[in-house]
C-alpha positions in Angstrom: 81.1 113.3 92.0 77.9 113.9 93.9 75.8 111.0 95.0 72.1 111.0 96.0 71.1 109.7 99.4 69.8 106.5 97.8 73.2 105.9 96.0 75.1 106.5 99.3 72.7 104.1 101.0 73.5 101.5 98.3 77.2 101.8 99.1 76.5 101.6 102.8 74.4 98.4 102.4 77.1 96.8 100.2 79.8 97.8 102.8 77.7 96.2 105.5 77.5 93.0 103.5 81.3 92.8 103.4 81.6 93.5 107.1 78.9 91.0 108.0 80.4 88.2 105.9 84.1 88.8 105.4 86.1 86.3 103.3 88.8 84.2 104.8 92.1 86.0 104.3 93.7 83.2 102.3 90.6 83.1 100.0 91.1 86.7 98.8 94.0 88.8 97.4 96.0 90.1 100.4 99.5 91.3 101.4 101.4 90.8 104.6 104.4 92.7 105.7 105.5 92.0 109.2 102.6 92.8 111.5 100.7 94.6 108.7 97.9 93.2 106.6 96.0 94.6 103.6 93.2 92.6 101.9 90.7 93.0 99.1 87.7 93.1 101.5 89.3 96.0 103.4 90.0 97.8 100.1 86.3 97.4 99.1 85.2 98.7 102.5 87.4 101.7 102.1 86.1 102.4 98.6 82.5 102.3 99.9 83.4 104.7 102.7 85.0 107.0 100.1 81.8 106.9 98.0 79.2 107.3 100.8 81.2 109.9 102.8 82.6 111.9 99.9 86.2 112.8 99.4 86.6 115.5 102.1 84.9 113.5 104.8 86.9 110.4 103.8 90.2 112.2 104.2 89.1 113.7 107.6 87.8 110.4 109.0 90.4 108.7 111.3 91.4 105.2 110.1 90.1 102.2 111.9 92.5 100.5 114.3 93.4 97.8 111.7 94.7 100.5 109.4 96.4 102.9 111.8 100.0 103.3 110.7 99.5 100.5 108.1 102.0 101.2 105.2 100.0 98.8 102.9 97.0 101.2 102.9 96.8 104.7 101.4 93.8 107.1 101.4 95.3 108.6 98.3 95.3 105.2 96.5 91.7 104.6 97.6 90.7 108.0 96.3 92.4 107.3 93.0 90.8 103.9 92.6 87.3 105.3 93.5 87.6 108.1 91.0 88.7 105.6 88.3 85.8 103.3 89.1 83.4 106.2 88.8 84.9 107.3 85.5 85.0 103.8 84.1 81.5 102.7 85.2 79.6 106.0 85.5 76.9 104.7 87.9 76.7 103.4 91.4 74.8 100.3 90.4 77.5 99.3 87.9 80.3 100.0 90.4 78.6 97.8 93.1 78.0 95.1 90.6 81.6 95.1 89.5 82.8 95.0 93.1 80.4 92.1 93.9 81.7 90.2 90.9 85.3 90.8 92.0 84.4 89.4 95.5 82.8 86.3 93.9 85.8 85.5 91.7 88.4 86.3 94.3 89.2 89.9 93.3 92.3 91.4 91.9 95.0 93.3 93.8 
């Protein structure tokens, strides 16, 4: 999957919307195991990073502090989900629209 600069920018802008206005943890699908947390907003941020960085760069990028050593998160799972989204929707606009709708209705884990 090769994205244009404009398509990458679209993912970056959507990612920034999530970061700027995160949902309250209890208002989105999430998991807690001991000190670890994984939530739908973080999943969407990681998906966006996969899309705008590309597979190789995503795998090379060190995780943010909130995900370091977090067993609830997997780069492989994010890659699988991203590839499935691209296969299912076929366009950046449709993927972003789907993710926006998931955020609005509370998402699915």
